[in-house]
PyMOL commands that place a pseudoatom at each C-alpha (Angstrom):
pseudoatom trace, name=CA, resn=UNK, resi=1, chain=A, elem=C, hetatm=0, pos=[164.337, -12.608, 151.913]
pseudoatom trace, name=CA, resn=UNK, resi=2, chain=A, elem=C, hetatm=0, pos=[165.336, -9.057, 152.849]
pseudoatom trace, name=CA, resn=UNK, resi=3, chain=A, elem=C, hetatm=0, pos=[165.443, -6.616, 149.879]
pseudoatom trace, name=CA, resn=UNK, resi=4, chain=A, elem=C, hetatm=0, pos=[168.912, -5.283, 149.086]
pseudoatom trace, name=CA, resn=UNK, resi=5, chain=A, elem=C, hetatm=0, pos=[169.704, -1.579, 149.063]
pseudoatom trace, name=CA, resn=UNK, resi=6, chain=A, elem=C, hetatm=0, pos=[169.715, -1.511, 145.243]
pseudoatom trace, name=CA, resn=UNK, resi=7, chain=A, elem=C, hetatm=0, pos=[166.356, -3.292, 145.121]
pseudoatom trace, name=CA, resn=UNK, resi=8, chain=A, elem=C, hetatm=0, pos=[164.840, -0.705, 147.453]
pseudoatom trace, name=CA, resn=UNK, resi=9, chain=A, elem=C, hetatm=0, pos=[166.273, 2.104, 145.339]
pseudoatom trace, name=CA, resn=UNK, resi=10, chain=A, elem=C, hetatm=0, pos=[164.850, 0.614, 142.124]
pseudoatom trace, name=CA, resn=UNK, resi=11, chain=A, elem=C, hetatm=0, pos=[161.456, 0.167, 143.749]
pseudoatom trace, name=CA, resn=UNK, resi=12, chain=A, elem=C, hetatm=0, pos=[161.440, 3.779, 144.965]
pseudoatom trace, name=CA, resn=UNK, resi=13, chain=A, elem=C, hetatm=0, pos=[162.401, 5.049, 141.499]
pseudoatom trace, name=CA, resn=UNK, resi=14, chain=A, elem=C, hetatm=0, pos=[159.563, 3.057, 139.920]
pseudoatom trace, name=CA, resn=UNK, resi=15, chain=A, elem=C, hetatm=0, pos=[157.147, 4.572, 142.440]
pseudoatom trace, name=CA, resn=UNK, resi=16, chain=A, elem=C, hetatm=0, pos=[158.198, 8.052, 141.265]
pseudoatom trace, name=CA, resn=UNK, resi=17, chain=A, elem=C, hetatm=0, pos=[157.735, 6.957, 137.630]
pseudoatom trace, name=CA, resn=UNK, resi=18, chain=A, elem=C, hetatm=0, pos=[154.221, 5.691, 138.327]
pseudoatom trace, name=CA, resn=UNK, resi=19, chain=A, elem=C, hetatm=0, pos=[153.416, 9.102, 139.787]
pseudoatom trace, name=CA, resn=UNK, resi=20, chain=A, elem=C, hetatm=0, pos=[154.512, 10.763, 136.546]
pseudoatom trace, name=CA, resn=UNK, resi=21, chain=A, elem=C, hetatm=0, pos=[157.674, 12.274, 138.029]
pseudoatom trace, name=CA, resn=UNK, resi=22, chain=A, elem=C, hetatm=0, pos=[160.575, 12.908, 135.635]
pseudoatom trace, name=CA, resn=UNK, resi=23, chain=A, elem=C, hetatm=0, pos=[163.901, 11.575, 136.957]
pseudoatom trace, name=CA, resn=UNK, resi=24, chain=A, elem=C, hetatm=0, pos=[167.473, 12.067, 135.763]
pseudoatom trace, name=CA, resn=UNK, resi=25, chain=A, elem=C, hetatm=0, pos=[169.869, 9.147, 136.378]
pseudoatom trace, name=CA, resn=UNK, resi=26, chain=A, elem=C, hetatm=0, pos=[173.607, 9.481, 135.704]
pseudoatom trace, name=CA, resn=UNK, resi=27, chain=A, elem=C, hetatm=0, pos=[175.263, 6.059, 135.420]
pseudoatom trace, name=CA, resn=UNK, resi=28, chain=A, elem=C, hetatm=0, pos=[177.474, 3.707, 133.372]
pseudoatom trace, name=CA, resn=UNK, resi=29, chain=A, elem=C, hetatm=0, pos=[175.384, 0.745, 134.571]
pseudoatom trace, name=CA, resn=UNK, resi=30, chain=A, elem=C, hetatm=0, pos=[173.720, -0.823, 131.516]
pseudoatom trace, name=CA, resn=UNK, resi=31, chain=A, elem=C, hetatm=0, pos=[171.252, -2.776, 133.657]
pseudoatom trace, name=CA, resn=UNK, resi=32, chain=A, elem=C, hetatm=0, pos=[170.081, 0.325, 135.511]
pseudoatom trace, name=CA, resn=UNK, resi=33, chain=A, elem=C, hetatm=0, pos=[169.787, 2.481, 132.391]
pseudoatom trace, name=CA, resn=UNK, resi=34, chain=A, elem=C, hetatm=0, pos=[167.878, -0.075, 130.334]
pseudoatom trace, name=CA, resn=UNK, resi=35, chain=A, elem=C, hetatm=0, pos=[165.667, -1.254, 133.191]
pseudoatom trace, name=CA, resn=UNK, resi=36, chain=A, elem=C, hetatm=0, pos=[164.633, 2.141, 134.507]
pseudoatom trace, name=CA, resn=UNK, resi=37, chain=A, elem=C, hetatm=0, pos=[164.889, 4.663, 131.687]
pseudoatom trace, name=CA, resn=UNK, resi=38, chain=A, elem=C, hetatm=0, pos=[162.658, 5.418, 128.734]
pseudoatom trace, name=CA, resn=UNK, resi=39, chain=A, elem=C, hetatm=0, pos=[165.243, 7.679, 127.128]
pseudoatom trace, name=CA, resn=UNK, resi=40, chain=A, elem=C, hetatm=0, pos=[169.038, 7.864, 127.320]
pseudoatom trace, name=CA, resn=UNK, resi=41, chain=A, elem=C, hetatm=0, pos=[171.570, 10.614, 126.577]
pseudoatom trace, name=CA, resn=UNK, resi=42, chain=A, elem=C, hetatm=0, pos=[175.203, 9.720, 125.915]
pseudoatom trace, name=CA, resn=UNK, resi=43, chain=A, elem=C, hetatm=0, pos=[177.721, 12.429, 126.776]
pseudoatom trace, name=CA, resn=UNK, resi=44, chain=A, elem=C, hetatm=0, pos=[181.404, 12.467, 125.829]
pseudoatom trace, name=CA, resn=UNK, resi=45, chain=A, elem=C, hetatm=0, pos=[183.499, 15.226, 127.421]
pseudoatom trace, name=CA, resn=UNK, resi=46, chain=A, elem=C, hetatm=0, pos=[180.407, 17.337, 127.898]
pseudoatom trace, name=CA, resn=UNK, resi=47, chain=A, elem=C, hetatm=0, pos=[179.226, 16.880, 124.298]
pseudoatom trace, name=CA, resn=UNK, resi=48, chain=A, elem=C, hetatm=0, pos=[175.936, 15.144, 123.444]
pseudoatom trace, name=CA, resn=UNK, resi=49, chain=A, elem=C, hetatm=0, pos=[176.840, 12.130, 121.289]
pseudoatom trace, name=CA, resn=UNK, resi=50, chain=A, elem=C, hetatm=0, pos=[173.607, 10.126, 121.202]
pseudoatom trace, name=CA, resn=UNK, resi=51, chain=A, elem=C, hetatm=0, pos=[169.994, 10.663, 122.250]
pseudoatom trace, name=CA, resn=UNK, resi=52, chain=A, elem=C, hetatm=0, pos=[167.422, 7.892, 121.964]
pseudoatom trace, name=CA, resn=UNK, resi=53, chain=A, elem=C, hetatm=0, pos=[166.162, 4.519, 123.124]
pseudoatom trace, name=CA, resn=UNK, resi=54, chain=A, elem=C, hetatm=0, pos=[168.268, 3.138, 126.033]
pseudoatom trace, name=CA, resn=UNK, resi=55, chain=A, elem=C, hetatm=0, pos=[169.208, -0.085, 124.215]
pseudoatom trace, name=CA, resn=UNK, resi=56, chain=A, elem=C, hetatm=0, pos=[170.289, 1.840, 121.115]
pseudoatom trace, name=CA, resn=UNK, resi=57, chain=A, elem=C, hetatm=0, pos=[172.327, 4.326, 123.143]
pseudoatom trace, name=CA, resn=UNK, resi=58, chain=A, elem=C, hetatm=0, pos=[174.016, 1.648, 125.271]
pseudoatom trace, name=CA, resn=UNK, resi=59, chain=A, elem=C, hetatm=0, pos=[174.944, -0.340, 122.142]
pseudoatom trace, name=CA, resn=UNK, resi=60, chain=A, elem=C, hetatm=0, pos=[176.506, 2.823, 120.699]
pseudoatom trace, name=CA, resn=UNK, resi=61, chain=A, elem=C, hetatm=0, pos=[178.316, 3.466, 124.003]
pseudoatom trace, name=CA, resn=UNK, resi=62, chain=A, elem=C, hetatm=0, pos=[179.752, -0.058, 123.918]
pseudoatom trace, name=CA, resn=UNK, resi=63, chain=A, elem=C, hetatm=0, pos=[181.018, 0.531, 120.373]
pseudoatom trace, name=CA, resn=UNK, resi=64, chain=A, elem=C, hetatm=0, pos=[182.431, 3.938, 121.320]
pseudoatom trace, name=CA, resn=UNK, resi=65, chain=A, elem=C, hetatm=0, pos=[184.504, 2.430, 124.127]
pseudoatom trace, name=CA, resn=UNK, resi=66, chain=A, elem=C, hetatm=0, pos=[186.215, 0.123, 121.642]
pseudoatom trace, name=CA, resn=UNK, resi=67, chain=A, elem=C, hetatm=0, pos=[186.593, 2.653, 118.874]
pseudoatom trace, name=CA, resn=UNK, resi=68, chain=A, elem=C, hetatm=0, pos=[187.917, 5.730, 120.718]
pseudoatom trace, name=CA, resn=UNK, resi=69, chain=A, elem=C, hetatm=0, pos=[187.114, 7.554, 117.465]
pseudoatom trace, name=CA, resn=UNK, resi=70, chain=A, elem=C, hetatm=0, pos=[183.658, 7.538, 115.896]
pseudoatom trace, name=CA, resn=UNK, resi=71, chain=A, elem=C, hetatm=0, pos=[184.804, 6.811, 112.337]
pseudoatom trace, name=CA, resn=UNK, resi=72, chain=A, elem=C, hetatm=0, pos=[184.103, 3.081, 112.271]
pseudoatom trace, name=CA, resn=UNK, resi=73, chain=A, elem=C, hetatm=0, pos=[180.745, 3.081, 114.089]
pseudoatom trace, name=CA, resn=UNK, resi=74, chain=A, elem=C, hetatm=0, pos=[177.768, 2.569, 111.801]
pseudoatom trace, name=CA, resn=UNK, resi=75, chain=A, elem=C, hetatm=0, pos=[174.084, 2.573, 112.669]
pseudoatom trace, name=CA, resn=UNK, resi=76, chain=A, elem=C, hetatm=0, pos=[171.038, 1.596, 110.622]
pseudoatom trace, name=CA, resn=UNK, resi=77, chain=A, elem=C, hetatm=0, pos=[167.323, 1.291, 111.346]
pseudoatom trace, name=CA, resn=UNK, resi=78, chain=A, elem=C, hetatm=0, pos=[165.850, -2.183, 110.934]
pseudoatom trace, name=CA, resn=UNK, resi=79, chain=A, elem=C, hetatm=0, pos=[162.386, -2.899, 109.537]
pseudoatom trace, name=CA, resn=UNK, resi=80, chain=A, elem=C, hetatm=0, pos=[161.061, -3.312, 113.084]
pseudoatom trace, name=CA, resn=UNK, resi=81, chain=A, elem=C, hetatm=0, pos=[162.277, 0.205, 113.973]
pseudoatom trace, name=CA, resn=UNK, resi=82, chain=A, elem=C, hetatm=0, pos=[165.149, -0.897, 116.199]
pseudoatom trace, name=CA, resn=UNK, resi=83, chain=A, elem=C, hetatm=0, pos=[168.537, 0.667, 115.536]
pseudoatom trace, name=CA, resn=UNK, resi=84, chain=A, elem=C, hetatm=0, pos=[171.425, -1.707, 114.800]
pseudoatom trace, name=CA, resn=UNK, resi=85, chain=A, elem=C, hetatm=0, pos=[174.963, -0.673, 115.726]
pseudoatom trace, name=CA, resn=UNK, resi=86, chain=A, elem=C, hetatm=0, pos=[177.997, -2.147, 113.947]
pseudoatom trace, name=CA, resn=UNK, resi=87, chain=A, elem=C, hetatm=0, pos=[181.574, -1.169, 114.750]
pseudoatom trace, name=CA, resn=UNK, resi=88, chain=A, elem=C, hetatm=0, pos=[185.079, -2.392, 114.005]
pseudoatom trace, name=CA, resn=UNK, resi=89, chain=A, elem=C, hetatm=0, pos=[187.863, -2.275, 111.450]
pseudoatom trace, name=CA, resn=UNK, resi=90, chain=A, elem=C, hetatm=0, pos=[186.161, -4.664, 109.026]
pseudoatom trace, name=CA, resn=UNK, resi=91, chain=A, elem=C, hetatm=0, pos=[189.224, -6.930, 108.876]
pseudoatom trace, name=CA, resn=UNK, resi=92, chain=A, elem=C, hetatm=0, pos=[186.772, -9.754, 109.599]
pseudoatom trace, name=CA, resn=UNK, resi=93, chain=A, elem=C, hetatm=0, pos=[182.999, -9.646, 109.156]
pseudoatom trace, name=CA, resn=UNK, resi=94, chain=A, elem=C, hetatm=0, pos=[179.948, -11.800, 109.744]
pseudoatom trace, name=CA, resn=UNK, resi=95, chain=A, elem=C, hetatm=0, pos=[178.563, -12.668, 106.309]
pseudoatom trace, name=CA, resn=UNK, resi=96, chain=A, elem=C, hetatm=0, pos=[175.604, -14.718, 107.522]
pseudoatom trace, name=CA, resn=UNK, resi=97, chain=A, elem=C, hetatm=0, pos=[174.000, -15.752, 110.799]
pseudoatom trace, name=CA, resn=UNK, resi=98, chain=A, elem=C, hetatm=0, pos=[171.140, -18.237, 111.114]
pseudoatom trace, name=CA, resn=UNK, resi=99, chain=A, elem=C, hetatm=0, pos=[169.304, -20.053, 113.911]
pseudoatom trace, name=CA, resn=UNK, resi=100, chain=A, elem=C, hetatm=0, pos=[168.537, -23.673, 112.961]
pseudoatom trace, name=CA, resn=UNK, resi=101, chain=A, elem=C, hetatm=0, pos=[166.385, -26.427, 114.487]
pseudoatom trace, name=CA, resn=UNK, resi=102, chain=A, elem=C, hetatm=0, pos=[167.394, -30.093, 114.917]
pseudoatom trace, name=CA, resn=UNK, resi=103, chain=A, elem=C, hetatm=0, pos=[166.635, -30.773, 111.243]
pseudoatom trace, name=CA, resn=UNK, resi=104, chain=A, elem=C, hetatm=0, pos=[168.861, -27.927, 110.064]
pseudoatom trace, name=CA, resn=UNK, resi=105, chain=A, elem=C, hetatm=0, pos=[165.929, -25.682, 109.110]
pseudoatom trace, name=CA, resn=UNK, resi=106, chain=A, elem=C, hetatm=0, pos=[166.035, -21.907, 109.802]
pseudoatom trace, name=CA, resn=UNK, resi=107, chain=A, elem=C, hetatm=0, pos=[163.669, -20.909, 112.628]
pseudoatom trace, name=CA, resn=UNK, resi=108, chain=A, elem=C, hetatm=0, pos=[162.444, -17.645, 114.124]
pseudoatom trace, name=CA, resn=UNK, resi=109, chain=A, elem=C, hetatm=0, pos=[160.234, -19.226, 116.807]
pseudoatom trace, name=CA, resn=UNK, resi=110, chain=A, elem=C, hetatm=0, pos=[161.776, -21.727, 119.226]
pseudoatom trace, name=CA, resn=UNK, resi=111, chain=A, elem=C, hetatm=0, pos=[160.194, -23.845, 121.958]
pseudoatom trace, name=CA, resn=UNK, resi=112, chain=A, elem=C, hetatm=0, pos=[161.527, -23.630, 125.519]
pseudoatom trace, name=CA, resn=UNK, resi=113, chain=A, elem=C, hetatm=0, pos=[164.312, -26.204, 125.912]
pseudoatom trace, name=CA, resn=UNK, resi=114, chain=A, elem=C, hetatm=0, pos=[164.482, -27.004, 122.184]
pseudoatom trace, name=CA, resn=UNK, resi=115, chain=A, elem=C, hetatm=0, pos=[167.933, -27.978, 120.853]
pseudoatom trace, name=CA, resn=UNK, resi=116, chain=A, elem=C, hetatm=0, pos=[169.142, -25.378, 118.326]
pseudoatom trace, name=CA, resn=UNK, resi=117, chain=A, elem=C, hetatm=0, pos=[172.212, -24.479, 116.326]
pseudoatom trace, name=CA, resn=UNK, resi=118, chain=A, elem=C, hetatm=0, pos=[173.497, -20.956, 115.790]
pseudoatom trace, name=CA, resn=UNK, resi=119, chain=A, elem=C, hetatm=0, pos=[175.425, -20.912, 112.514]
pseudoatom trace, name=CA, resn=UNK, resi=120, chain=A, elem=C, hetatm=0, pos=[177.752, -17.972, 111.901]
pseudoatom trace, name=CA, resn=UNK, resi=121, chain=A, elem=C, hetatm=0, pos=[179.634, -17.577, 108.610]
pseudoatom trace, name=CA, resn=UNK, resi=122, chain=A, elem=C, hetatm=0, pos=[182.682, -15.290, 108.915]
pseudoatom trace, name=CA, resn=UNK, resi=123, chain=A, elem=C, hetatm=0, pos=[184.966, -13.875, 106.218]
pseudoatom trace, name=CA, resn=UNK, resi=124, chain=A, elem=C, hetatm=0, pos=[188.473, -12.580, 106.871]
pseudoatom trace, name=CA, resn=UNK, resi=125, chain=A, elem=C, hetatm=0, pos=[189.255, -9.474, 104.819]
pseudoatom trace, name=CA, resn=UNK, resi=126, chain=A, elem=C, hetatm=0, pos=[192.859, -9.279, 106.016]
pseudoatom trace, name=CA, resn=UNK, resi=127, chain=A, elem=C, hetatm=0, pos=[195.573, -11.570, 107.331]
pseudoatom trace, name=CA, resn=UNK, resi=128, chain=A, elem=C, hetatm=0, pos=[194.830, -12.086, 111.010]
pseudoatom trace, name=CA, resn=UNK, resi=129, chain=A, elem=C, hetatm=0, pos=[197.205, -13.604, 113.591]
pseudoatom trace, name=CA, resn=UNK, resi=130, chain=A, elem=C, hetatm=0, pos=[194.290, -14.666, 115.803]
pseudoatom trace, name=CA, resn=UNK, resi=131, chain=A, elem=C, hetatm=0, pos=[190.518, -14.768, 115.353]
pseudoatom trace, name=CA, resn=UNK, resi=132, chain=A, elem=C, hetatm=0, pos=[187.967, -15.159, 118.121]
pseudoatom trace, name=CA, resn=UNK, resi=133, chain=A, elem=C, hetatm=0, pos=[184.188, -15.339, 117.680]
pseudoatom trace, name=CA, resn=UNK, resi=134, chain=A, elem=C, hetatm=0, pos=[181.987, -14.210, 120.530]
pseudoatom trace, name=CA, resn=UNK, resi=135, chain=A, elem=C, hetatm=0, pos=[178.206, -14.157, 120.782]
pseudoatom trace, name=CA, resn=UNK, resi=136, chain=A, elem=C, hetatm=0, pos=[175.713, -12.863, 123.307]
pseudoatom trace, name=CA, resn=UNK, resi=137, chain=A, elem=C, hetatm=0, pos=[171.998, -13.519, 123.682]
pseudoatom trace, name=CA, resn=UNK, resi=138, chain=A, elem=C, hetatm=0, pos=[170.071, -10.476, 124.944]
pseudoatom trace, name=CA, resn=UNK, resi=139, chain=A, elem=C, hetatm=0, pos=[166.486, -10.103, 126.117]
pseudoatom trace, name=CA, resn=UNK, resi=140, chain=A, elem=C, hetatm=0, pos=[164.005, -7.553, 124.735]
pseudoatom trace, name=CA, resn=UNK, resi=141, chain=A, elem=C, hetatm=0, pos=[165.504, -4.828, 126.950]
pseudoatom trace, name=CA, resn=UNK, resi=142, chain=A, elem=C, hetatm=0, pos=[169.012, -5.540, 125.673]
pseudoatom trace, name=CA, resn=UNK, resi=143, chain=A, elem=C, hetatm=0, pos=[170.140, -7.170, 128.915]
pseudoatom trace, name=CA, resn=UNK, resi=144, chain=A, elem=C, hetatm=0, pos=[172.637, -10.063, 128.550]
pseudoatom trace, name=CA, resn=UNK, resi=145, chain=A, elem=C, hetatm=0, pos=[171.135, -13.528, 129.047]
pseudoatom trace, name=CA, resn=UNK, resi=146, chain=A, elem=C, hetatm=0, pos=[174.184, -15.571, 128.070]
pseudoatom trace, name=CA, resn=UNK, resi=147, chain=A, elem=C, hetatm=0, pos=[177.409, -14.978, 126.207]
pseudoatom trace, name=CA, resn=UNK, resi=148, chain=A, elem=C, hetatm=0, pos=[180.803, -16.572, 125.590]
pseudoatom trace, name=CA, resn=UNK, resi=149, chain=A, elem=C, hetatm=0, pos=[183.533, -16.682, 122.965]
pseudoatom trace, name=CA, resn=UNK, resi=150, chain=A, elem=C, hetatm=0, pos=[186.010, -19.077, 121.391]
pseudoatom trace, name=CA, resn=UNK, resi=151, chain=A, elem=C, hetatm=0, pos=[188.832, -17.673, 123.514]
pseudoatom trace, name=CA, resn=UNK, resi=152, chain=A, elem=C, hetatm=0, pos=[187.135, -19.061, 126.622]
pseudoatom trace, name=CA, resn=UNK, resi=153, chain=A, elem=C, hetatm=0, pos=[186.240, -22.336, 124.888]
pseudoatom trace, name=CA, resn=UNK, resi=154, chain=A, elem=C, hetatm=0, pos=[189.873, -22.636, 123.704]
pseudoatom trace, name=CA, resn=UNK, resi=155, chain=A, elem=C, hetatm=0, pos=[188.973, -22.665, 120.012]
pseudoatom trace, name=CA, resn=UNK, resi=156, chain=A, elem=C, hetatm=0, pos=[190.979, -19.678, 118.747]
pseudoatom trace, name=CA, resn=UNK, resi=157, chain=A, elem=C, hetatm=0, pos=[191.825, -19.848, 115.044]
pseudoatom trace, name=CA, resn=UNK, resi=158, chain=A, elem=C, hetatm=0, pos=[195.373, -18.642, 114.340]
pseudoatom trace, name=CA, resn=UNK, resi=159, chain=A, elem=C, hetatm=0, pos=[197.074, -17.321, 111.201]
pseudoatom trace, name=CA, resn=UNK, resi=160, chain=A, elem=C, hetatm=0, pos=[193.894, -16.694, 109.213]
pseudoatom trace, name=CA, resn=UNK, resi=161, chain=A, elem=C, hetatm=0, pos=[194.641, -15.649, 105.615]
pseudoatom trace, name=CA, resn=UNK, resi=162, chain=A, elem=C, hetatm=0, pos=[192.700, -12.874, 103.891]
pseudoatom trace, name=CA, resn=UNK, resi=163, chain=A, elem=C, hetatm=0, pos=[189.767, -14.289, 101.963]
pseudoatom trace, name=CA, resn=UNK, resi=164, chain=A, elem=C, hetatm=0, pos=[189.293, -17.265, 104.297]
pseudoatom trace, name=CA, resn=UNK, resi=165, chain=A, elem=C, hetatm=0, pos=[185.688, -18.177, 105.138]
pseudoatom trace, name=CA, resn=UNK, resi=166, chain=A, elem=C, hetatm=0, pos=[185.029, -19.778, 108.515]
pseudoatom trace, name=CA, resn=UNK, resi=167, chain=A, elem=C, hetatm=0, pos=[181.874, -21.668, 109.451]
pseudoatom trace, name=CA, resn=UNK, resi=168, chain=A, elem=C, hetatm=0, pos=[181.010, -21.634, 113.169]
pseudoatom trace, name=CA, resn=UNK, resi=169, chain=A, elem=C, hetatm=0, pos=[178.262, -23.929, 114.473]
pseudoatom trace, name=CA, resn=UNK, resi=170, chain=A, elem=C, hetatm=0, pos=[177.185, -23.295, 118.060]
pseudoatom trace, name=CA, resn=UNK, resi=171, chain=A, elem=C, hetatm=0, pos=[174.789, -25.919, 119.471]
pseudoatom trace, name=CA, resn=UNK, resi=172, chain=A, elem=C, hetatm=0, pos=[172.837, -25.516, 122.714]
pseudoatom trace, name=CA, resn=UNK, resi=173, chain=A, elem=C, hetatm=0, pos=[169.390, -26.126, 124.259]
pseudoatom trace, name=CA, resn=UNK, resi=174, chain=A, elem=C, hetatm=0, pos=[167.161, -23.039, 124.392]
pseudoatom trace, name=CA, resn=UNK, resi=175, chain=A, elem=C, hetatm=0, pos=[166.826, -23.109, 128.189]
pseudoatom trace, name=CA, resn=UNK, resi=176, chain=A, elem=C, hetatm=0, pos=[165.447, -19.591, 128.502]
pseudoatom trace, name=CA, resn=UNK, resi=177, chain=A, elem=C, hetatm=0, pos=[162.002, -18.186, 129.183]
pseudoatom trace, name=CA, resn=UNK, resi=178, chain=A, elem=C, hetatm=0, pos=[159.352, -16.975, 126.790]
pseudoatom trace, name=CA, resn=UNK, resi=179, chain=A, elem=C, hetatm=0, pos=[160.014, -13.668, 125.054]
pseudoatom trace, name=CA, resn=UNK, resi=180, chain=A, elem=C, hetatm=0, pos=[161.828, -11.870, 122.266]
pseudoatom trace, name=CA, resn=UNK, resi=181, chain=A, elem=C, hetatm=0, pos=[165.610, -12.109, 122.083]
pseudoatom trace, name=CA, resn=UNK, resi=182, chain=A, elem=C, hetatm=0, pos=[168.491, -10.898, 119.943]
pseudoatom trace, name=CA, resn=UNK, resi=183, chain=A, elem=C, hetatm=0, pos=[172.015, -12.148, 119.273]
pseudoatom trace, name=CA, resn=UNK, resi=184, chain=A, elem=C, hetatm=0, pos=[175.070, -9.879, 119.148]
pseudoatom trace, name=CA, resn=UNK, resi=185, chain=A, elem=C, hetatm=0, pos=[178.335, -11.095, 117.601]
pseudoatom trace, name=CA, resn=UNK, resi=186, chain=A, elem=C, hetatm=0, pos=[181.948, -10.047, 118.096]
pseudoatom trace, name=CA, resn=UNK, resi=187, chain=A, elem=C, hetatm=0, pos=[185.021, -10.793, 115.981]
pseudoatom trace, name=CA, resn=UNK, resi=188, chain=A, elem=C, hetatm=0, pos=[188.174, -9.992, 117.939]
pseudoatom trace, name=CA, resn=UNK, resi=189, chain=A, elem=C, hetatm=0, pos=[191.696, -11.246, 118.593]
pseudoatom trace, name=CA, resn=UNK, resi=190, chain=A, elem=C, hetatm=0, pos=[191.463, -11.911, 122.347]
pseudoatom trace, name=CA, resn=UNK, resi=191, chain=A, elem=C, hetatm=0, pos=[188.718, -12.259, 124.948]
pseudoatom trace, name=CA, resn=UNK, resi=192, chain=A, elem=C, hetatm=0, pos=[187.660, -8.602, 124.623]
pseudoatom trace, name=CA, resn=UNK, resi=193, chain=A, elem=C, hetatm=0, pos=[186.689, -6.166, 121.870]
pseudoatom trace, name=CA, resn=UNK, resi=194, chain=A, elem=C, hetatm=0, pos=[188.803, -3.461, 123.521]
pseudoatom trace, name=CA, resn=UNK, resi=195, chain=A, elem=C, hetatm=0, pos=[192.033, -4.762, 121.908]
pseudoatom trace, name=CA, resn=UNK, resi=196, chain=A, elem=C, hetatm=0, pos=[191.368, -5.593, 118.237]
pseudoatom trace, name=CA, resn=UNK, resi=197, chain=A, elem=C, hetatm=0, pos=[187.735, -5.039, 117.342]
pseudoatom trace, name=CA, resn=UNK, resi=198, chain=A, elem=C, hetatm=0, pos=[187.374, -6.464, 113.838]
pseudoatom trace, name=CA, resn=UNK, resi=199, chain=A, elem=C, hetatm=0, pos=[183.586, -6.326, 114.053]
pseudoatom trace, name=CA, resn=UNK, resi=200, chain=A, elem=C, hetatm=0, pos=[180.966, -5.931, 116.770]
pseudoatom trace, name=CA, resn=UNK, resi=201, chain=A, elem=C, hetatm=0, pos=[177.416, -6.403, 115.488]
pseudoatom trace, name=CA, resn=UNK, resi=202, chain=A, elem=C, hetatm=0, pos=[174.362, -5.780, 117.679]
pseudoatom trace, name=CA, resn=UNK, resi=203, chain=A, elem=C, hetatm=0, pos=[170.947, -7.189, 116.676]
pseudoatom trace, name=CA, resn=UNK, resi=204, chain=A, elem=C, hetatm=0, pos=[172.689, -9.609, 114.311]
pseudoatom trace, name=CA, resn=UNK, resi=205, chain=A, elem=C, hetatm=0, pos=[169.773, -12.030, 114.717]
pseudoatom trace, name=CA, resn=UNK, resi=206, chain=A, elem=C, hetatm=0, pos=[166.295, -11.875, 116.267]
pseudoatom trace, name=CA, resn=UNK, resi=207, chain=A, elem=C, hetatm=0, pos=[164.215, -14.803, 117.534]
pseudoatom trace, name=CA, resn=UNK, resi=208, chain=A, elem=C, hetatm=0, pos=[161.268, -15.565, 119.811]
pseudoatom trace, name=CA, resn=UNK, resi=209, chain=A, elem=C, hetatm=0, pos=[160.981, -18.272, 122.466]
pseudoatom trace, name=CA, resn=UNK, resi=210, chain=A, elem=C, hetatm=0, pos=[157.523, -19.777, 123.051]
pseudoatom trace, name=CA, resn=UNK, resi=211, chain=A, elem=C, hetatm=0, pos=[156.247, -22.359, 125.522]
pseudoatom trace, name=CA, resn=UNK, resi=212, chain=A, elem=C, hetatm=0, pos=[154.448, -25.143, 123.673]
pseudoatom trace, name=CA, resn=UNK, resi=213, chain=A, elem=C, hetatm=0, pos=[154.645, -28.073, 126.072]
pseudoatom trace, name=CA, resn=UNK, resi=214, chain=A, elem=C, hetatm=0, pos=[156.400, -27.123, 129.324]
pseudoatom trace, name=CA, resn=UNK, resi=215, chain=A, elem=C, hetatm=0, pos=[154.711, -26.542, 132.714]
pseudoatom trace, name=CA, resn=UNK, resi=216, chain=A, elem=C, hetatm=0, pos=[154.002, -22.846, 133.263]
pseudoatom trace, name=CA, resn=UNK, resi=217, chain=A, elem=C, hetatm=0, pos=[156.896, -20.814, 134.707]
pseudoatom trace, name=CA, resn=UNK, resi=218, chain=A, elem=C, hetatm=0, pos=[158.094, -17.227, 134.834]
pseudoatom trace, name=CA, resn=UNK, resi=219, chain=A, elem=C, hetatm=0, pos=[161.543, -15.696, 134.377]
pseudoatom trace, name=CA, resn=UNK, resi=220, chain=A, elem=C, hetatm=0, pos=[164.281, -15.631, 131.754]
pseudoatom trace, name=CA, resn=UNK, resi=221, chain=A, elem=C, hetatm=0, pos=[165.775, -19.055, 132.577]
pseudoatom trace, name=CA, resn=UNK, resi=222, chain=A, elem=C, hetatm=0, pos=[164.254, -22.517, 132.234]
pseudoatom trace, name=CA, resn=UNK, resi=223, chain=A, elem=C, hetatm=0, pos=[165.532, -24.532, 135.187]
pseudoatom trace, name=CA, resn=UNK, resi=224, chain=A, elem=C, hetatm=0, pos=[163.013, -27.407, 135.517]
pseudoatom trace, name=CA, resn=UNK, resi=225, chain=A, elem=C, hetatm=0, pos=[162.975, -28.730, 139.098]
pseudoatom trace, name=CA, resn=UNK, resi=226, chain=A, elem=C, hetatm=0, pos=[162.207, -32.010, 140.745]
pseudoatom trace, name=CA, resn=UNK, resi=227, chain=A, elem=C, hetatm=0, pos=[159.844, -31.158, 143.621]
pseudoatom trace, name=CA, resn=UNK, resi=228, chain=A, elem=C, hetatm=0, pos=[159.268, -33.511, 146.534]
pseudoatom trace, name=CA, resn=UNK, resi=229, chain=A, elem=C, hetatm=0, pos=[156.326, -32.876, 148.855]
pseudoatom trace, name=CA, resn=UNK, resi=230, chain=A, elem=C, hetatm=0, pos=[155.901, -34.641, 152.172]
pseudoatom trace, name=CA, resn=UNK, resi=231, chain=A, elem=C, hetatm=0, pos=[152.530, -34.450, 153.910]
pseudoatom trace, name=CA, resn=UNK, resi=232, chain=A, elem=C, hetatm=0, pos=[152.654, -35.557, 157.571]
for i in range(1, 232): cmd.bond("trace and resi %d" % i, "trace and resi %d" % (i + 1))
show_as sticks, trace
zoom trace
């Protein structure tokens, strides 16, 4: 397989990094920033808005795009030192989020391929014509592993009255590789948080995937094959 141009560029940049060379990369590409950089600076009209860990800065950038103004963006430092970014009007909020095993018990460590349920409890603080829940699983670098929302699954809830509590239960097999992961949630009115961002919550949940009984593999996806070998 011939390396692509971008692959060659990334490899050359990493060679410079291994030599101790300082590099400045200007980009809107989340993958490039979080994969290559140890520090990120967010500029808005020539003004420094955020300086810090690439994942933290990119989460803030994502919130800034939706919020135009900085008034509704909130950040806090978790016990593990990672910075959580929450943005939105607050017209709907996530009250609780839990990862459960097949027996309905909360878990922090999950086996590769294990069936799980992501339970998200949402409260509407205002009358909402439409409510969509989105979630995204991210790896330890903050890169998206999988995400979807109830707009795409055709499960939009309409005419939600203030004070209503909604219970979302998302079931799926944990077909991803070993490592640390986080879940981000979005409460919006359409398929994007750029229209009505009620709440966007990064690092809403943390969990770890371990390999207890699967054949050894590498990567972020568990795609078990059937291999046929013919010896002449």
